[in-house]
C-alpha positions as CSV (number, residue, x, y, z in Angstrom):
1,M,22.1,9.1,13.4
2,V,18.6,9.9,14.5
3,L,17.3,9.7,10.9
4,L,19.0,6.2,10.5
5,K,17.3,5.0,13.7
6,N,13.9,6.3,12.5
7,I,14.3,4.5,9.2
8,L,15.5,1.3,10.8
9,G,12.7,1.2,13.4
10,S,10.0,2.0,10.8
11,F,11.4,-0.6,8.4
12,F,11.3,-3.2,11.2
13,I,7.7,-2.3,12.0
14,I,6.5,-2.5,8.4
15,A,8.4,-5.7,7.7
16,G,6.9,-7.3,10.8
17,L,3.4,-6.3,9.8
18,I,3.9,-7.7,6.3
19,A,5.2,-10.9,7.8
20,I,2.2,-11.2,10.1
21,A,-0.3,-10.5,7.3
22,G,1.3,-13.1,5.1
23,S,1.8,-15.8,7.7
24,A,-0.7,-18.3,6.4
25,G,1.0,-18.5,3.0
26,D,-2.0,-19.7,1.1
27,C,-3.5,-18.4,-2.2
28,D,-7.3,-17.9,-1.6
29,G,-8.0,-21.6,-1.1
30,D,-7.1,-22.6,-4.6
31,C,-3.9,-24.3,-3.6
32,I,-4.4,-25.3,0.1
33,E,-1.8,-28.0,-0.3
34,Y,0.9,-25.3,-0.5
35,A,-0.3,-23.4,2.6
36,N,1.9,-23.3,5.7
37,T,1.4,-25.7,8.5
38,M,0.2,-24.4,11.9
39,E,3.8,-24.5,13.3
40,Q,5.2,-22.6,10.4
41,M,2.4,-20.0,10.7
42,V,3.1,-19.5,14.4
43,F,6.8,-19.2,13.7
44,V,6.3,-16.5,11.1
45,I,3.9,-14.7,13.4
46,C,6.5,-14.8,16.2
47,I,9.2,-13.4,13.9
48,G,6.8,-10.6,12.8
49,M,5.9,-9.7,16.4
50,T,9.5,-9.6,17.3
51,L,10.3,-7.3,14.4
52,V,7.3,-5.0,15.4
53,G,8.4,-5.0,19.0
54,T,12.1,-4.3,18.1
55,G,11.1,-1.5,15.7
56,A,8.8,0.1,18.3
57,Y,11.5,-0.1,21.0
58,I,14.0,1.6,18.6
59,L,11.6,4.4,17.9
60,Y,10.6,4.8,21.5
61,K,14.2,5.0,22.7
62,N,15.0,7.4,19.8
63,Y,12.3,9.9,20.7
64,N,12.9,9.7,24.4
65,D,16.7,10.5,24.2
């Protein structure tokens, strides 16, 4: 069970960081009309931060039990 919690927490952190890094959704300025709006970008960042926080909490609780 400890291994499963470690894998789940690490997956949440990695997925959250990837979501935050890709939050703008553009392609180097060549197709700016397909980029995310500011509201969409903030929404994806909030989801990413939530995933990172949840993953960190899982790992924190797992190591302190």
